[in-house]
C-alpha positions in Angstrom: 2.9 -27.0 -4.5 1.8 -23.3 -4.3 2.4 -21.2 -1.3 -1.3 -21.0 -0.6 -1.6 -24.8 -0.5 1.2 -25.3 2.1 0.1 -28.3 4.3 -1.0 -27.3 7.7 1.3 -28.0 10.6 -0.3 -29.9 13.5 -0.6 -28.8 17.1 -2.7 -25.6 17.2 -6.0 -26.1 19.2 -9.2 -24.7 17.8 -10.5 -22.7 20.8 -9.2 -19.3 21.7 -7.7 -18.9 25.1 -7.8 -15.9 27.3 -4.7 -14.0 28.2 -2.1 -12.1 26.2 1.5 -11.2 26.6 1.8 -9.7 30.1 3.9 -6.8 31.1 6.9 -7.6 33.3 9.3 -5.4 35.2 13.0 -5.7 34.9 16.2 -3.7 35.0 16.4 -0.5 32.9 19.1 -0.9 30.4 19.9 0.8 27.1 19.4 -1.4 24.1 19.4 -1.1 20.3 16.2 -3.1 19.9 15.9 -5.7 17.1 18.4 -3.9 14.9 21.1 -3.8 17.6 22.6 -7.0 16.4 23.2 -5.5 13.0 23.8 -1.9 13.7 25.9 -1.8 16.9 29.2 -3.0 15.3 28.7 -0.7 12.3 27.7 2.3 14.4 30.8 2.0 16.6 33.2 1.2 13.7 32.0 4.3 11.9 34.1 6.5 14.1 37.4 4.7 13.6 38.2 6.2 10.2 39.0 2.8 8.8 38.2 3.6 5.2 39.2 0.2 3.7 37.3 -1.7 6.4 34.3 0.6 5.9 34.2 0.0 2.1 34.5 -3.8 2.7 31.5 -3.7 5.0 29.6 -1.6 2.7 30.2 -4.1 -0.1 28.8 -6.9 2.1 25.3 -5.4 2.3 22.6 -6.6 0.0 19.5 -4.4 -0.6 16.2 -4.3 -2.4 14.6 -1.1 -3.7 11.2 -1.6 -2.1 10.1 2.0 -2.9 10.7 1.6 -6.6 8.8 -1.8 -6.7 5.8 -0.5 -4.6 5.5 2.9 -6.2 3.4 5.6 -4.7 0.2 3.8 -3.7 1.2 3.3 -0.1 0.2 4.6 3.4 1.7 8.0 4.3 4.9 8.2 6.2 4.5 8.8 10.0 4.7 12.4 11.1 7.2 13.9 13.6 10.1 11.5 13.3 8.4 8.1 14.2 9.6 5.2 12.1 8.4 1.7 11.2 10.8 -1.2 10.4 9.6 -4.6 9.2 12.0 -7.3 10.4 11.7 -10.7 8.6 13.3 -14.0 9.4 13.1 -16.1 6.2 13.1 -19.9 6.1 14.9 -20.6 2.9 16.1 -24.2 2.6 18.6 -23.4 -0.1 22.4 -23.3 0.2 23.7 -23.4 3.8 20.2 -23.2 5.1 19.1 -26.6 3.9 20.6 -28.5 6.8 19.5 -25.8 9.3 16.0 -25.7 7.9 15.3 -29.4 8.3 13.3 -29.6 5.0 13.6 -30.0 1.3 14.6 -27.1 -1.0 11.5 -26.3 -3.0 13.0 -23.1 -4.4 10.9 -20.8 -2.3 11.3 -19.0 1.1 8.7 -17.9 3.5 8.7 -15.3 6.3 9.1 -17.6 9.2 9.3 -14.6 11.6 7.8 -11.1 11.1 8.0 -8.2 13.5 6.9 -4.6 13.0 9.2 -2.3 15.1 7.6 1.1 15.8 10.1 3.7 17.0 8.2 6.5 18.7 8.9 10.1 17.7 10.7 10.8 20.9 13.2 8.0 20.1 13.1 6.8 23.7 10.3 4.2 23.3 9.5 1.4 20.9 6.8 -1.1 20.3 7.3 -4.5 18.5 4.3 -6.3 17.0 4.8 -9.9 15.9 2.6 -11.1 13.1 1.9 -14.9 13.3 3.0 -16.7 10.1 -0.1 -18.8 10.1 -2.5 -15.9 10.0 -5.1 -16.0 7.2 -5.0 -12.7 5.4 -6.0 -11.0 2.1 -2.8 -10.5 0.1 -2.9 -7.5 -2.2 -1.7 -7.6 -5.8 2.1 -7.3 -5.8 5.1 -7.4 -8.1 7.9 -9.9 -7.4 11.7 -9.3 -7.6 11.6 -10.8 -11.2 9.1 -8.2 -12.3 6.2 -10.6 -12.5 2.8 -9.4 -11.3 1.0 -11.6 -8.9 -2.8 -11.2 -8.5 -4.5 -10.5 -5.2 -5.5 -13.6 -3.1 -7.9 -14.0 -0.2 -7.6 -16.2 2.9 -4.0 -17.2 2.4 -1.3 -17.6 5.0 0.6 -14.5 5.8 4.0 -16.0 5.1 2.9 -16.9 1.6 3.3 -13.2 0.6 7.0 -13.5 0.8 7.0 -16.8 -0.9 4.9 -15.3 -3.8 6.5 -12.0 -4.4 9.6 -11.6 -2.1 10.3 -8.7 0.3 8.2 -6.2 -1.5 5.1 -8.3 -1.5 5.6 -9.0 2.2 6.0 -5.2 2.9 2.9 -4.5 0.8 0.9 -7.1 2.7 1.9 -5.7 6.1 1.0 -2.2 5.0 -2.4 -3.4 3.8 -3.0 -5.3 7.0 -1.9 -2.5 9.3 -2.4 0.8 7.5 1.2 1.7 8.5 3.9 2.7 6.1 7.0 0.5 6.5 9.9 3.0 6.3 12.4 0.2 6.2 12.8 -3.6 5.9 15.4 -5.9 7.1 15.7 -9.7 6.6 18.0 -12.5 8.0 17.9 -16.2 7.2 18.7 -19.3 9.2 22.5 -19.4 8.5 22.9 -15.7 8.9 21.2 -15.8 12.3 23.3 -18.6 13.5 26.6 -16.9 12.4 25.5 -13.7 14.1 24.9 -15.3 17.4 28.2 -17.2 17.2 30.0 -14.0 16.4 28.6 -12.4 19.6 30.0 -15.3 21.6 26.5 -16.7 22.3 23.4 -15.3 24.0 22.5 -15.8 27.6 19.0 -17.0 28.5 17.2 -18.6 31.4 14.6 -21.4 30.9 12.0 -21.9 33.5 11.7 -25.6 32.6 13.3 -28.2 30.3 12.9 -27.6 26.6 13.3 -30.6 24.3 12.5 -30.6 20.6 14.4 -33.1 18.3 13.0 -31.4 15.2 14.7 -28.2 16.2 17.8 -29.9 17.6 17.1 -28.4 21.0 17.7 -30.0 24.4 17.9 -27.6 27.3 17.5 -28.3 31.0 15.8 -25.7 33.2 18.3 -23.0 34.2 20.6 -20.4 32.7 22.5 -21.1 29.4 24.7 -19.3 27.0 23.3 -20.5 23.7 25.5 -20.9 20.6 24.1 -20.1 17.2 22.6 -23.6 16.5 20.9 -23.7 19.9 19.6 -20.1 19.5 18.2 -21.0 16.2 16.5 -24.1 17.6 15.0 -21.9 20.4 13.5 -19.3 18.2 12.2 -22.0 15.8 10.8 -24.6 18.2 7.1 -25.3 18.0 6.8 -28.5 19.9 9.2 -27.9 22.8 6.9 -25.4 24.7 3.3 -24.4 25.1 0.6 -25.9 22.9 2.9 -26.5 19.9 1.6 -23.5 18.0 3.4 -20.7 16.2 2.0 -18.3 18.9 4.0 -20.0 21.6 7.1 -19.8 19.4 6.5 -16.0 19.0 6.7 -15.5 22.7 10.1 -17.3 22.8 11.3 -15.1 19.9 10.3 -12.0 21.7 12.1 -13.1 24.9 15.2 -13.9 22.9 15.2 -10.5 21.2 15.4 -8.8 24.6 18.3 -11.0 25.6 20.0 -10.5 22.3 19.8 -6.7 22.5 21.3 -6.8 26.0 24.1 -9.1 24.8 25.1 -6.7 22.0 25.4 -3.9 24.6 27.4 -5.9 27.1 29.8 -7.5 24.7 32.4 -4.8 25.2 33.0 -3.9 21.6 34.7 -0.5 22.2 37.6 -2.3 24.0 38.0 -5.0 21.4 38.4 -3.7 17.8 38.9 -7.2 16.3 35.6 -8.4 17.9 34.0 -5.2 16.8 35.1 -5.7 13.2 34.3 -9.5 13.2 30.8 -8.8 14.4 30.2 -6.0 11.9 31.5 -8.1 9.1 29.3 -11.0 10.0 26.3 -8.8 10.5 26.6 -7.0 7.2 27.0 -10.3 5.4 24.0 -11.9 7.1 21.2 -9.4 6.3 19.3 -8.0 3.4 17.7 -4.5 3.7 15.7 -2.0 1.7 17.8 0.3 -0.3 17.3 3.1 2.3 19.4 1.0 4.8 21.6 -0.4 2.1 24.8 1.3 3.2 26.9 1.4 6.4 26.2 5.1 6.7 22.4 4.5 6.6 22.6 1.7 9.1 24.7 4.0 11.4 22.1 6.7 11.1 19.2 4.5 11.8 21.0 2.9 14.8 21.7 6.4 16.2 18.0 6.9 16.5 17.6 3.7 18.5 20.5 4.2 21.0 18.4 5.9 23.7 15.6 3.3 23.7 15.4 1.9 27.2 14.4 -1.8 27.5 11.9 -0.7 30.2 10.1 1.3 27.5 10.1 -1.6 25.0 6.7 -3.1 24.5 6.5 -6.5 22.7 3.1 -7.8 21.7 1.5 -10.2 19.2 -1.0 -9.0 16.7 -4.4 -10.0 18.2 -5.6 -13.2 16.6 -8.1 -16.0 17.4 -7.9 -19.6 16.3 -9.8 -20.4 13.1 -12.8 -22.5 14.0 -12.7 -24.1 10.6 -9.0 -25.1 10.7 -7.2 -25.6 14.0 -3.9 -25.1 12.2 -4.6 -21.5 11.3 -5.4 -18.2 13.1 -7.6 -15.2 12.1 -7.1 -11.5 12.7 -9.1 -10.3 15.7 -10.0 -7.3 13.6 -11.4 -4.9 16.3 -8.5 -5.4 18.7 -5.8 -5.5 15.9 -7.2 -2.1 14.7 -6.7 -0.7 18.2 -3.0 -1.8 18.0 -2.3 -0.4 14.5 -4.2 2.8 15.1 -2.3 3.4 18.3 1.0 3.1 16.4 -0.3 5.2 13.5 -1.1 8.0 16.0 2.2 7.4 17.9 0.4 6.3 21.0 0.9 3.5 23.5 -0.7 0.1 22.6 -3.8 -0.1 24.8 -3.4 -3.0 27.2 -7.0 -4.2 26.5 -6.1 -4.6 22.8 -3.9 -7.7 23.4 -5.9 -9.2 26.3 -8.3 -12.1 25.8 -6.8 -13.3 22.4 -4.9 -16.4 21.5 -1.4 -16.5 23.0 0.1 -20.0 22.6 0.6 -20.6 26.3 4.4 -20.3 26.3 4.5 -17.1 28.4 7.3 -17.1 31.0 9.1 -20.2 29.7 12.2 -18.3 28.7 13.5 -15.2 30.4 16.2 -12.7 29.6 16.5 -9.0 30.2 12.9 -8.0 30.9 11.0 -5.0 29.7 9.1 -3.0 32.3 6.7 -0.1 31.7 5.0 -0.4 28.4 5.3 2.5 26.0 
């Protein structure tokens, strides 16, 4: 079965609903954003002078030379020090992911989660834009990791880009969709995500109501919980435990979890516990794949240094504006005018206009899970 013919998943209603992600206020706390869970241990370890450990961590990293594959036909880099990072969560069912994925191994992976992280040029603010996996897009021609060329395709699911041509094709599709240059890319799969959460000692979240989803192995009562790796994976993957059963509701859970995860990395007390620091760094570097520009401990340290001063109160998390497809209730379409406002704002290093994400489909899961909350939007 081709990626373009992936059977639709049930549960997404046809009619768009008003309301987008709402801004909330919360305590101001320093965070390392989405990459904190990878870079924090590496960043701190870099000052220890532990050469042997450093080399081991460096050898853990896997990287893909995105720049060489994509060539020069790409958007220009952002001016003045702003940066864009594409974070992918892949849903491979191979190896250790088969049991966690809950599906058969068909030899392919798809980008189950996709977030564009824009670090503003002042390095004190950031915006994160989630791209729904079920969005119908025009995928550009791209070259896969095996060197095979794949022709362009129209009206295909966004996550089919990764299944078709790997990370480079996903990056090219995001750049075509947004007009933004992705300076870096980072990927983590099911088992890597679970190992990382367990290495942190779990992540603390608060649920506003019971969440039960047998398909995601999730059974949480309303209240505060410290989730282990399996529970955390169930939370960020659940479609049917909250909201309307759509991918949009799941995205809101993922965004809330990212905030809680960033705070957990900060609060874990790594400086006073060298073994925990090393164990976390070892797990993190084994769990991710990056572009070649982040494919060394030094590069990760440098990138993380640019994120250290980002305050969670200045972290804006939104979903790319979409509407439900009137022809297929299991798919969504880009709300082009509003999406253009989001991408143009980031291209110009401006704040995302509040109106750009209002009145679009949102999945109705807002407020189900809380964690450290962002306040003023950048």
